[in-house]
TIGU-802489 format. One record per residue (C-alpha): x, y, z. Coordinates in steps of 0.1 Angstrom, whole numbers. Layout:
@east->X	north->Y	up->Z
...
// end
This chain:
@east->213	north->-289	up->427
@east->245	north->-276	up->411
@east->220	north->-270	up->379
@east->196	north->-256	up->399
@east->212	north->-233	up->420
@east->237	north->-220	up->385
@east->262	north->-209	up->407
@east->281	north->-177	up->391
@east->312	north->-157	up->402
@east->299	north->-119	up->399
@east->329	north->-100	up->406
@east->365	north->-114	up->405
@east->391	north->-108	up->429
@east->403	north->-84	up->407
@east->371	north->-64	up->406
@east->360	north->-71	up->372
@east->324	north->-75	up->363
@east->316	north->-106	up->349
@east->286	north->-98	up->323
@east->283	north->-126	up->307
@east->285	north->-148	up->336
@east->255	north->-126	up->352
@east->235	north->-130	up->317
@east->239	north->-170	up->315
@east->227	north->-167	up->350
@east->196	north->-143	up->341
@east->191	north->-162	up->312
@east->191	north->-198	up->327
@east->173	north->-188	up->359
@east->147	north->-170	up->334
@east->147	north->-143	up->364
@east->134	north->-117	up->342
@east->99	north->-131	up->343
@east->99	north->-128	up->384
@east->92	north->-86	up->377
@east->93	north->-75	up->414
@east->87	north->-110	up->433
@east->122	north->-117	up->436
@east->146	north->-106	up->465
@east->189	north->-107	up->469
@east->203	north->-117	up->500
@east->238	north->-113	up->510
@east->264	north->-122	up->537
@east->293	north->-106	up->550
@east->314	north->-116	up->575
@east->348	north->-120	up->585
@east->372	north->-145	up->563
@east->376	north->-182	up->567
@east->340	north->-172	up->596
@east->319	north->-199	up->575
@east->294	north->-178	up->555
@east->294	north->-203	up->524
@east->289	north->-232	up->551
@east->262	north->-214	up->563
@east->248	north->-203	up->525
@east->254	north->-237	up->514
@east->225	north->-246	up->542
@east->206	north->-223	up->541
@east->195	north->-223	up->504
@east->208	north->-248	up->494
@east->233	north->-233	up->470
@east->271	north->-252	up->462
@east->291	north->-217	up->468
@east->330	north->-236	up->474
@east->336	north->-240	up->513
@east->370	north->-238	up->534
@east->388	north->-271	up->536
@east->389	north->-273	up->577
@east->415	north->-297	up->575
@east->442	north->-277	up->551
@east->440	north->-248	up->572
@east->423	north->-218	up->577
@east->433	north->-194	up->543
@east->407	north->-172	up->517
@east->382	north->-194	up->501
@east->358	north->-168	up->488
@east->372	north->-141	up->457
@east->357	north->-111	up->450
@east->315	north->-121	up->446
@east->297	north->-151	up->441
@east->257	north->-152	up->433
@east->230	north->-179	up->433
@east->200	north->-190	up->429
@east->182	north->-199	up->465
@east->170	north->-238	up->457
@east->133	north->-244	up->467
@east->127	north->-207	up->480
@east->95	north->-184	up->467
@east->99	north->-161	up->450
@east->127	north->-158	up->433
@east->160	north->-153	up->459
@east->194	north->-150	up->448
@east->221	north->-155	up->473
@east->255	north->-137	up->469
@east->284	north->-145	up->486
@east->308	north->-119	up->492
@east->351	north->-120	up->504
@east->356	north->-124	up->538
@east->365	north->-91	up->554
@east->400	north->-86	up->577
@east->419	north->-117	up->552
@east->453	north->-115	up->554
@east->456	north->-120	up->515
@east->451	north->-88	up->508
@east->470	north->-75	up->537
@east->459	north->-32	up->540
@east->446	north->-31	up->507
@east->413	north->-53	up->521
@east->395	north->-21	up->532
@east->394	north->-1	up->494
@east->381	north->-39	up->476
@east->359	north->-43	up->514
@east->340	north->-8	up->513
@east->333	north->-10	up->476
@east->318	north->-51	up->477
@east->298	north->-36	up->512
@east->280	north->-6	up->491
@east->276	north->-31	up->462
@east->259	north->-53	up->486
@east->238	north->-27	up->508
@east->229	north->-13	up->468
@east->215	north->-42	up->455
@east->206	north->-67	up->486
@east->175	north->-65	up->503
@east->187	north->-84	up->532
@east->223	north->-83	up->542
@east->233	north->-113	up->570
@east->268	north->-98	up->588
@east->285	north->-133	up->600
@east->299	north->-130	up->635
@east->313	north->-146	up->665
@east->295	north->-148	up->701
@east->325	north->-145	up->719
@east->329	north->-107	up->702
@east->298	north->-96	up->713
@east->308	north->-66	up->742
@east->342	north->-65	up->726
@east->356	north->-27	up->717
@east->383	north->-39	up->697
@east->361	north->-70	up->683
@east->362	north->-83	up->641
@east->326	north->-66	up->641
@east->328	north->-35	up->649
@east->356	north->-21	up->616
@east->329	north->-45	up->597
@east->299	north->-27	up->612
@east->316	north->7	up->606
@east->323	north->-1	up->572
@east->288	north->-5	up->566
@east->274	north->23	up->582
@east->300	north->46	up->561
@east->295	north->34	up->526
@east->253	north->39	up->535
@east->262	north->77	up->539
@east->275	north->77	up->503
@east->243	north->63	up->493
@east->219	north->100	up->484
@east->186	north->83	up->489
@east->196	north->47	up->512
@east->172	north->14	up->503
@east->155	north->0	up->532
@east->180	north->-29	up->546
@east->174	north->-52	up->566
@east->201	north->-62	up->587
@east->205	north->-98	up->603
@east->230	north->-106	up->624
@east->239	north->-142	up->627
@east->255	north->-149	up->660
@east->282	north->-183	up->655
@east->292	north->-205	up->676
@east->267	north->-190	up->707
@east->272	north->-198	up->743
@east->251	north->-215	up->768
@east->242	north->-176	up->772
@east->206	north->-170	up->761
@east->199	north->-151	up->732
@east->176	north->-128	up->748
@east->204	north->-117	up->767
@east->228	north->-111	up->739
@east->207	north->-94	up->713
@east->201	north->-62	up->738
@east->239	north->-61	up->741
@east->241	north->-63	up->701
@east->221	north->-39	up->696
@east->236	north->-14	up->720
@east->271	north->-16	up->701
@east->255	north->-8	up->671
@east->240	north->23	up->681
@east->272	north->34	up->696
@east->287	north->26	up->665
@east->259	north->43	up->645
@east->264	north->77	up->668
@east->300	north->78	up->661
@east->295	north->75	up->626
@east->303	north->105	up->601
@east->268	north->112	up->586
@east->259	north->144	up->562
@east->233	north->174	up->577
@east->206	north->156	up->564
@east->210	north->126	up->582
@east->227	north->141	up->617
@east->197	north->135	up->634
@east->183	north->101	up->614
@east->175	north->76	up->638
@east->198	north->38	up->621
@east->152	north->25	up->620
@east->152	north->47	up->588
@east->175	north->29	up->567
@east->185	north->-7	up->587
@east->161	north->-32	up->600
@east->180	north->-51	up->631
@east->174	north->-85	up->632
@east->196	north->-114	up->651
@east->196	north->-154	up->654
@east->224	north->-175	up->668
@east->236	north->-209	up->657
@east->254	north->-235	up->674
@east->287	north->-246	up->663
@east->292	north->-270	up->634
@east->320	north->-282	up->641
@east->308	north->-295	up->675
@east->271	north->-295	up->669
@east->266	north->-303	up->634
@east->233	north->-317	up->638
@east->214	north->-287	up->666
@east->235	north->-264	up->638
@east->210	north->-279	up->607
@east->184	north->-277	up->628
@east->181	north->-241	up->636
@east->194	north->-235	up->599
@east->164	north->-247	up->590
@east->144	north->-230	up->610
@east->161	north->-200	up->598
@east->152	north->-213	up->566
@east->119	north->-205	up->572
@east->120	north->-170	up->579
@east->137	north->-165	up->537
@east->96	north->-180	up->525
@east->79	north->-147	up->514
@east->104	north->-126	up->530
@east->88	north->-98	up->505
@east->56	north->-100	up->519
@east->45	north->-77	up->547
@east->58	north->-86	up->579
@east->88	north->-108	up->564
@east->123	north->-100	up->564
@east->128	north->-76	up->538
@east->84	north->-64	up->537
@east->93	north->-28	up->538
@east->116	north->-27	up->511
@east->119	north->9	up->491
@east->135	north->15	up->454
@east->136	north->-25	up->439
@east->147	north->-26	up->403
@east->126	north->-49	up->383
@east->143	north->-83	up->373
@east->144	north->-75	up->342
@east->164	north->-45	up->349
@east->190	north->-67	up->377
@east->216	north->-74	up->357
@east->220	north->-33	up->338
@east->217	north->-22	up->374
@east->237	north->-44	up->387
@east->266	north->-37	up->364
@east->259	north->7	up->364
@east->264	north->0	up->403
@east->293	north->-13	up->403
@east->308	north->9	up->372
@east->295	north->37	up->399
@east->313	north->20	up->431
@east->346	north->12	up->409
@east->352	north->47	up->399
@east->347	north->57	up->436
@east->317	north->85	up->429
@east->287	north->84	up->454
@east->258	north->60	up->442
@east->227	north->82	up->435
@east->202	north->50	up->443
@east->168	north->74	up->427
@east->188	north->84	up->399
@east->205	north->51	up->391
@east->166	north->36	up->397
@east->157	north->64	up->369
@east->186	north->51	up->350
@east->182	north->17	up->350
@east->146	north->22	up->338
@east->158	north->45	up->312
@east->178	north->18	up->299
@east->153	north->-10	up->299
@east->121	north->5	up->288
@east->139	north->15	up->261
@east->155	north->-18	up->252
@east->118	north->-33	up->259
@east->102	north->-7	up->236
@east->127	north->-9	up->213
@east->121	north->-48	up->214
@east->90	north->-48	up->205
@east->92	north->-24	up->178
@east->110	north->-46	up->163
@east->86	north->-76	up->174
@east->63	north->-56	up->150
@east->77	north->-51	up->124
@east->78	north->-93	up->116
@east->43	north->-99	up->135
@east->27	north->-121	up->111
@east->-3	north->-101	up->116
@east->12	north->-71	up->103
@east->30	north->-84	up->74
@east->-4	north->-101	up->64
@east->-24	north->-64	up->66
@east->9	north->-51	up->46
@east->3	north->-72	up->17
@east->-32	north->-70	up->15
@east->-34	north->-34	up->11
@east->-7	north->-32	up->-10
@east->-31	north->-53	up->-31
@east->-63	north->-29	up->-25
@east->-86	north->-13	up->3
@east->-91	north->-42	up->33
@east->-124	north->-44	up->49
@east->-121	north->-33	up->92
@east->-79	north->-24	up->85
@east->-89	north->1	up->114
@east->-98	north->-27	up->140
@east->-69	north->-53	up->124
@east->-37	north->-27	up->128
@east->-56	north->-14	up->162
@east->-58	north->-53	up->177
@east->-19	north->-56	up->164
@east->-5	north->-25	up->183
@east->-24	north->-38	up->213
@east->-5	north->-66	up->214
@east->30	north->-47	up->217
@east->17	north->-20	up->236
@east->-1	north->-47	up->259
@east->38	north->-63	up->260
@east->56	north->-36	up->270
@east->33	north->-25	up->297
@east->30	north->-60	up->315
@east->73	north->-61	up->308
@east->78	north->-26	up->320
@east->49	north->-19	up->347
@east->77	north->-25	up->375
@east->101	north->4	up->367
@east->101	north->42	up->375
@east->61	north->50	up->361
@east->73	north->82	up->353
@east->99	north->64	up->326
@east->81	north->38	up->321
@east->50	north->64	up->307
@east->74	north->88	up->282
@east->93	north->52	up->269
@east->60	north->42	up->262
@east->46	north->75	up->245
@east->78	north->70	up->223
@east->73	north->35	up->218
@east->33	north->44	up->210
@east->49	north->73	up->188
@east->76	north->52	up->168
@east->47	north->26	up->164
@east->25	north->47	up->148
@east->56	north->62	up->125
@east->61	north->25	up->115
@east->26	north->19	up->110
@east->17	north->52	up->93
@east->23	north->50	up->56
@east->3	north->18	up->51
@east->-27	north->43	up->65
@east->-13	north->63	up->36
@east->-18	north->38	up->16
@east->-50	north->27	up->25
@east->-65	north->63	up->27
@east->-49	north->62	up->-9
@east->-66	north->30	up->-21
@east->-103	north->45	up->-5
@east->-96	north->78	up->-25
@east->-84	north->61	up->-56
@east->-126	north->36	up->-46
@east->-141	north->67	up->-45
@east->-127	north->85	up->-74
@east->-132	north->55	up->-95
@east->-165	north->51	up->-85
@east->-172	north->87	up->-89
@east->-168	north->86	up->-130
@east->-186	north->57	up->-130
@east->-218	north->67	up->-117
@east->-215	north->99	up->-127
@east->-210	north->84	up->-165
@east->-243	north->63	up->-157
@east->-264	north->94	up->-146
@east->-252	north->116	up->-180
@east->-261	north->83	up->-203
@east->-296	north->84	up->-186
@east->-301	north->120	up->-197
@east->-297	north->132	up->-157
@east->-293	north->169	up->-153
@east->-252	north->174	up->-151
@east->-253	north->196	up->-123
@east->-275	north->172	up->-106
@east->-256	north->144	up->-112
@east->-225	north->154	up->-104
@east->-240	north->169	up->-67
@east->-255	north->134	up->-66
@east->-224	north->112	up->-71
@east->-200	north->140	up->-45
@east->-223	north->136	up->-18
@east->-221	north->92	up->-20
@east->-185	north->89	up->-30
@east->-179	north->113	up->-2
@east->-197	north->93	up->21
@east->-185	north->63	up->8
@east->-152	north->80	up->18
@east->-156	north->90	up->52
@east->-172	north->56	up->60
@east->-135	north->43	up->48
@east->-120	north->70	up->67
@east->-137	north->58	up->99
@east->-135	north->21	up->93
@east->-96	north->22	up->86
@east->-88	north->49	up->117
@east->-76	north->28	up->148
@east->-80	north->43	up->184
@east->-42	north->48	up->191
@east->-44	north->76	up->170
@east->-60	north->103	up->161
@east->-43	north->105	up->118
@east->-60	north->137	up->101
@east->-69	north->128	up->64
@east->-87	north->162	up->60
@east->-57	north->161	up->33
@east->-63	north->132	up->12
@east->-97	north->137	up->14
@east->-92	north->177	up->2
@east->-70	north->160	up->-29
@east->-103	north->135	up->-36
@east->-123	north->168	up->-33
@east->-100	north->185	up->-58
@east->-99	north->155	up->-80
@east->-133	north->149	up->-84
@east->-137	north->186	up->-90
@east->-114	north->187	up->-116
@east->-127	north->153	up->-135
@east->-163	north->172	up->-131
@east->-148	north->198	up->-142
@east->-131	north->180	up->-171
@east->-165	north->161	up->-178
@east->-178	north->198	up->-182
@east->-154	north->214	up->-205
@east->-163	north->179	up->-227
@east->-203	north->175	up->-227
@east->-204	north->216	up->-231
@east->-179	north->211	up->-262
@east->-195	north->182	up->-275
@east->-227	north->201	up->-276
@east->-216	north->233	up->-285
@east->-202	north->209	up->-312
@east->-230	north->198	up->-326
@east->-251	north->231	up->-328
@east->-223	north->242	up->-342
@east->-224	north->215	up->-370
@east->-270	north->220	up->-376
@east->-260	north->253	up->-377
@east->-235	north->248	up->-404
@east->-261	north->229	up->-422
@east->-289	north->256	up->-421
@east->-264	north->277	up->-430
@east->-239	north->267	up->-457
@east->-263	north->254	up->-487
@east->-294	north->286	up->-486
@east->-267	north->310	up->-480
@east->-248	north->294	up->-511
@east->-277	north->294	up->-525
@east->-289	north->327	up->-520
@east->-255	north->337	up->-538
@east->-264	north->314	up->-565
@east->-291	north->340	up->-574
@east->-278	north->372	up->-558
@east->-297	north->396	up->-562
@east->-309	north->426	up->-543
@east->-325	north->411	up->-519
@east->-298	north->385	up->-510
@east->-285	north->404	up->-480
@east->-320	north->408	up->-462
@east->-324	north->372	up->-471
@east->-289	north->361	up->-455
@east->-297	north->384	up->-429
@east->-331	north->370	up->-425
@east->-317	north->335	up->-424
@east->-293	north->337	up->-399
@east->-313	north->358	up->-376
@east->-336	north->328	up->-378
@east->-316	north->300	up->-378
@east->-294	north->316	up->-343
@east->-325	north->323	up->-323
@east->-337	north->285	up->-326
@east->-300	north->272	up->-323
@east->-298	north->297	up->-291
@east->-330	north->289	up->-282
@east->-326	north->249	up->-282
@east->-287	north->256	up->-270
@east->-293	north->273	up->-236
@east->-320	north->248	up->-233
@east->-297	north->220	up->-239
@east->-274	north->237	up->-210
@east->-299	north->246	up->-185
@east->-285	north->210	up->-168
@east->-253	north->221	up->-160
@east->-264	north->252	up->-142
@east->-234	north->280	up->-151
@east->-236	north->313	up->-144
@east->-254	north->334	up->-164
@east->-223	north->353	up->-178
@east->-212	north->323	up->-188
@east->-241	north->308	up->-207
@east->-241	north->345	up->-222
@east->-209	north->341	up->-231
@east->-216	north->306	up->-250
@east->-248	north->320	up->-262
@east->-229	north->348	up->-276
@east->-202	north->325	up->-292
@east->-230	north->305	up->-305
@east->-246	north->342	up->-323
@east->-211	north->349	up->-331
@east->-203	north->310	up->-356
@east->-234	north->316	up->-370
@east->-224	north->347	up->-379
@east->-183	north->337	up->-384
@east->-207	north->307	up->-407
@east->-222	north->331	up->-435
@east->-195	north->351	up->-433
@east->-166	north->325	up->-444
@east->-191	north->311	up->-467
@east->-195	north->351	up->-483
@east->-155	north->352	up->-486
@east->-155	north->318	up->-507
@east->-181	north->329	up->-527
@east->-166	north->360	up->-535
@east->-139	north->339	up->-549
@east->-161	north->330	up->-577
@east->-175	north->359	up->-587
@east->-161	north->361	up->-617
@east->-174	north->330	up->-630
@east->-204	north->336	up->-616
@east->-208	north->373	up->-633
@east->-199	north->356	up->-669
@east->-230	north->329	up->-656
@east->-249	north->362	up->-653
@east->-238	north->379	up->-684
@east->-245	north->348	up->-709
@east->-282	north->342	up->-689
@east->-291	north->379	up->-698
@east->-271	north->388	up->-731
@east->-275	north->352	up->-747
@east->-317	north->346	up->-727
@east->-347	north->365	up->-737
@east->-371	north->377	up->-712
@east->-388	north->344	up->-712
@east->-358	north->327	up->-707
@east->-353	north->315	up->-739
@east->-321	north->311	up->-764
@east->-318	north->340	up->-781
@east->-319	north->341	up->-820
@east->-300	north->369	up->-837
@east->-320	north->382	up->-864
@east->-309	north->418	up->-868
@east->-335	north->432	up->-852
@east->-322	north->430	up->-819
@east->-301	north->456	up->-802
@east->-272	north->444	up->-793
@east->-258	north->468	up->-778
@east->-287	north->478	up->-752
@east->-288	north->440	up->-744
@east->-249	north->440	up->-736
@east->-252	north->469	up->-711
@east->-279	north->451	up->-692
@east->-260	north->421	up->-688
@east->-228	north->442	up->-681
@east->-247	north->462	up->-658
@east->-267	north->426	up->-641
@east->-231	north->414	up->-636
@east->-222	north->446	up->-617
@east->-250	north->448	up->-598
@east->-237	north->414	up->-587
@east->-202	north->421	up->-583
@east->-212	north->450	up->-557
@east->-234	north->426	up->-539
@east->-205	north->402	up->-537
@east->-179	north->429	up->-526
@east->-191	north->435	up->-488
@east->-203	north->417	up->-457
@east->-237	north->432	up->-454
@east->-247	north->411	up->-416
@east->-257	north->443	up->-399
@east->-282	north->462	up->-424
@east->-253	north->493	up->-425
@east->-261	north->514	up->-461
@east->-237	north->517	up->-488
@east->-230	north->532	up->-519
@east->-209	north->505	up->-535
@east->-227	north->499	up->-563
@east->-235	north->532	up->-568
@east->-201	north->540	up->-571
@east->-195	north->505	up->-594
@east->-219	north->516	up->-620
@east->-209	north->551	up->-621
@east->-173	north->544	up->-628
@east->-174	north->514	up->-643
@east->-209	north->515	up->-668
@east->-216	north->553	up->-670
@east->-187	north->563	up->-666
@east->-192	north->592	up->-645
@east->-165	north->595	up->-622
@east->-165	north->621	up->-589
@east->-153	north->656	up->-600
@east->-125	north->659	up->-567
@east->-119	north->694	up->-552
@east->-101	north->721	up->-564
@east->-77	north->713	up->-541
@east->-71	north->677	up->-550
@east->-69	north->681	up->-584
@east->-34	north->709	up->-577
@east->-21	north->682	up->-559
@east->-23	north->654	up->-585
@east->-53	north->630	up->-561
@east->-64	north->605	up->-581
@east->-105	north->616	up->-587
@east->-113	north->574	up->-592
@east->-129	north->559	up->-565
@east->-121	north->530	up->-571
@east->-84	north->541	up->-570
@east->-87	north->525	up->-528
@east->-86	north->497	up->-507
@east->-117	north->498	up->-487
@east->-149	north->510	up->-492
@east->-169	north->541	up->-479
@east->-188	north->534	up->-448
@east->-177	north->494	up->-451
@east->-151	north->482	up->-422
@east->-122	north->465	up->-435
@east->-131	north->434	up->-422
@east->-162	north->432	up->-439
@east->-147	north->440	up->-471
@east->-151	north->410	up->-493
@east->-133	north->425	up->-527
@east->-117	north->457	up->-524
@east->-126	north->486	up->-550
@east->-92	north->480	up->-567
@east->-100	north->443	up->-573
@east->-135	north->451	up->-583
@east->-114	north->475	up->-611
@east->-92	north->447	up->-624
@east->-121	north->424	up->-619
@east->-142	north->442	up->-640
@east->-112	north->444	up->-669
@east->-111	north->406	up->-666
@east->-154	north->401	up->-670
@east->-152	north->425	up->-701
@east->-121	north->404	up->-717
@east->-138	north->377	up->-716
@east->-172	north->381	up->-727
@east->-160	north->402	up->-752
@east->-159	north->370	up->-776
@east->-197	north->366	up->-769
@east->-204	north->400	up->-780
@east->-187	north->391	up->-815
@east->-197	north->362	up->-821
@east->-236	north->378	up->-813
@east->-228	north->406	up->-837
@east->-210	north->379	up->-860
@east->-243	north->362	up->-861
@east->-266	north->390	up->-863
@east->-249	north->398	up->-902
@east->-252	north->365	up->-911
@east->-282	north->366	up->-909
@east->-292	north->397	up->-927
@east->-272	north->386	up->-953
@east->-292	north->354	up->-953
@east->-324	north->368	up->-959
@east->-309	north->396	up->-989
@east->-308	north->369	up->-1019
@east->-335	north->384	up->-1042
@east->-323	north->413	up->-1058
@east->-326	north->452	up->-1047
@east->-363	north->472	up->-1047
@east->-346	north->489	up->-1074
@east->-341	north->464	up->-1098
@east->-365	north->451	up->-1093
@east->-386	north->481	up->-1105
@east->-361	north->486	up->-1135
@east->-368	north->447	up->-1143
@east->-406	north->458	up->-1144
@east->-407	north->491	up->-1162
@east->-380	north->474	up->-1189
@east->-396	north->441	up->-1193
@east->-437	north->458	up->-1198
@east->-436	north->452	up->-1232
@east->-425	north->413	up->-1228
@east->-448	north->413	up->-1206
@east->-480	north->418	up->-1224
@east->-462	north->403	up->-1252
@east->-470	north->371	up->-1228
@east->-504	north->379	up->-1221
@east->-516	north->384	up->-1256
@east->-499	north->346	up->-1265
@east->-513	north->319	up->-1246
@east->-484	north->296	up->-1259
@east->-460	north->316	up->-1246
@east->-480	north->316	up->-1218
@east->-483	north->284	up->-1212
@east->-451	north->277	up->-1217
@east->-444	north->304	up->-1190
@east->-467	north->276	up->-1162
@east->-446	north->250	up->-1175
@east->-413	north->265	up->-1172
@east->-426	north->279	up->-1134
@east->-437	north->246	up->-1121
@east->-401	north->229	up->-1132
@east->-384	north->261	up->-1117
@east->-406	north->262	up->-1087
@east->-400	north->217	up->-1084
@east->-356	north->228	up->-1091
@east->-364	north->257	up->-1060
@east->-381	north->223	up->-1037
@east->-360	north->197	up->-1047
@east->-326	north->218	up->-1043
@east->-337	north->239	up->-1014
@east->-333	north->272	up->-1032
@east->-337	north->298	up->-999
@east->-315	north->269	up->-973
@east->-284	north->275	up->-1000
@east->-282	north->311	up->-1000
@east->-289	north->311	up->-964
@east->-257	north->308	up->-961
@east->-242	north->335	up->-981
@east->-247	north->346	up->-1023
@east->-215	north->330	up->-1030
@east->-218	north->297	up->-1011
@east->-252	north->296	up->-1024
@east->-241	north->301	up->-1056
@east->-217	north->274	up->-1055
@east->-240	north->247	up->-1042
@east->-267	north->256	up->-1067
@east->-238	north->254	up->-1091
@east->-228	north->218	up->-1083
@east->-261	north->206	up->-1078
@east->-279	north->219	up->-1107
@east->-274	north->194	up->-1141
@east->-277	north->160	up->-1112
@east->-313	north->177	up->-1099
@east->-324	north->184	up->-1131
@east->-311	north->151	up->-1148
@east->-331	north->133	up->-1120
@east->-365	north->157	up->-1119
@east->-368	north->147	up->-1158
@east->-358	north->108	up->-1150
@east->-392	north->106	up->-1126
@east->-407	north->125	up->-1148
@east->-400	north->100	up->-1173
@east->-407	north->71	up->-1154
@east->-438	north->84	up->-1140
@east->-451	north->86	up->-1174
@east->-448	north->51	up->-1181
@east->-463	north->41	up->-1150
@east->-433	north->28	up->-1133
@east->-422	north->57	up->-1105
@east->-385	north->50	up->-1089
@east->-380	north->58	up->-1053
@east->-360	north->96	up->-1046
@east->-324	north->97	up->-1052
@east->-303	north->102	up->-1024
@east->-293	north->139	up->-1025
@east->-261	north->147	up->-1033
@east->-235	north->149	up->-1012
@east->-232	north->184	up->-993
@east->-201	north->201	up->-1007
@east->-170	north->213	up->-993
@east->-179	north->250	up->-991
@east->-216	north->239	up->-980
@east->-201	north->223	up->-953
@east->-181	north->247	up->-942
@east->-201	north->273	up->-937
@east->-225	north->252	up->-924
@east->-198	north->239	up->-900
@east->-198	north->273	up->-888
@east->-226	north->280	up->-864
@east->-249	north->253	up->-843
@east->-274	north->249	up->-825
@east->-278	north->238	up->-788
@east->-305	north->237	up->-762
@east->-296	north->270	up->-745
@east->-291	north->288	up->-774
@east->-265	north->298	up->-804
@east->-229	north->284	up->-793
@east->-206	north->304	up->-818
@east->-169	north->282	up->-829
@east->-138	north->301	up->-815
@east->-119	north->318	up->-834
@east->-96	north->290	up->-846
@east->-126	north->274	up->-865
@east->-138	north->309	up->-879
@east->-99	north->312	up->-893
@east->-102	north->275	up->-908
@east->-134	north->284	up->-924
@east->-126	north->314	up->-939
@east->-94	north->294	up->-957
@east->-114	north->271	up->-972
@east->-141	north->296	up->-984
@east->-106	north->313	up->-1003
@east->-94	north->276	up->-1018
@east->-133	north->274	up->-1031
@east->-129	north->308	up->-1050
@east->-98	north->301	up->-1061
@east->-109	north->267	up->-1077
// end
């Protein structure tokens, strides 16, 4: 029985509250599981009136009882509590220290009032133990007790409806039916004389108390009858809180889970001698307990296995059914809170539930945000993958972006709906907006990359289509060069623009952007031509020399020119200069806009004709230069279109003339040499003189046939020597060189000729002797001029110098 009732001293004799003992009592008896289904029964009465004995027999508790054999003295100190064994529902028995005890003396009333107020604030049923012989007596012991009960009742702002069960001990033969009216009359008198607040001056006793009366025989004299009567009384405590029970109309019940805290706070207020506001106390207890319950549920939520598993799963990626799983976890703890806090004040309970929901939702919201992040990342990656696949299939860019955006946003919205929980109306629009921004940014990036790729492709095609033809046109470089380049540029640009416009149709760009891009393509084509023109302008001197050489060294049929002495070198040189100068004028400026200019006229008049524009008298007086080439710009040509400035043209022309002067000098030398080689015969006047002076000798030969035969033989021998020694060829290199060569070869040739004649006369022909080695002078002269496939090429001045030195050596020898 001792283990079952769990007897505990709640308040000791000094008024100290036993918090640890109460917590142990609540935990051991599992009081918190009872909700509102529990009752509290307290007993008050004079000291040594058998209160503890009655409680032990009535509720099977083990409160300490007085030993009558040791005398009458104080047994119960303070307030004790125990669980009523075998009573349904759960009932707590409280045994209060007896009143009017000699141990406390004059200080008895203070603790008496405090304990009475505590019992009225806590208990649903208060047993008032009194002696039967005190009924009807004015100064009986029960009068001060009743006054105390009624007085402290006024300190409760909103008193509870308490049942006062008067237990008449050691009743006599007088029937209880006669004693009860007297007792009730005494109680009413006491109630009427007790000072009351204005609000309760006319309030009847029944508003605050249910008065019940029962009688018990003497425990010492009629023990068996006492026990039987107590057993009957015990039955009235079963289901005492049900309608019709002893405490069936009680009010302001504190839920069992808040009983411990409520009791502590009530005693604290009583000890501070303050008025006890039970409604406010009820709210306060509800506030504390509901907050404790909410905090406990929040703590359990943080360590819930389902929650932890969901956290781990979300860290790895999106979780299907996230909203349902999270909602189920939250519902579990919200339901547990509702179940445990159901008996507390509704306003407080609901307010704390809202706080619990708010804290729980704040606790789980980061996981929801992480889930949305996974959904956003998944949708974004899906967008990128689908867009790339559609573009690889050749789908239009804008249509592909629109299709992928719709499908990915739908996928994201479905994921958000799956992740949503019914306990909260979280807004996922910000994450959705970020996804839209990411998609737009990626689409813009891909668009830029694709457009850049298309532009680069068409720029490459334009460069391939323009560079080689433009270079070829500049190599030819005639009056039709720039018109041809303009036609080429226009043709290729229009073709590229047409194809480019078709290629970017799928991007559905604004017309202004399309126009800008088309213009950029045209500008690029023009820049390619301009860049090539500037590159070719750096080769203008080489081209001029090549053009000069082609005109000067070749005739109209492109055959290498042979300088026979009949050519007009000056005229040929002027024509070559004019052609080269026209090439310079073509390369001097960019002419893509078909604007007329006077570059060729200025160059020809200044560099070939030598006719300079005459400046005005004012300019001459100011000393201004009349040279039109003394400028850095061309008239009617913008600076950006200028390839070679007038000053640069003049400098190039000087360099050109200096480098081509040697070619002209060589041509003149070759012409002079040819003339000399063809004039080996005596002058005409010498021939006439020889005919006149040798007329007699000629007549003599005609008159004498022998002389004529000798002359004929001499002619044959001379002809043979002429052919054998190639006299005309030897003199082709000059008279002196021819004489030296002939003199060195004459005797060997004659001997060889006579030998052959002798052998032929004997009938033994021999092979022709090898030609004698060319003489030193002959080799020196022949090295001066050599022939090539492209025409005559002349030796350098150094070779010419060596040739002259060798010729002098021969002459000296």
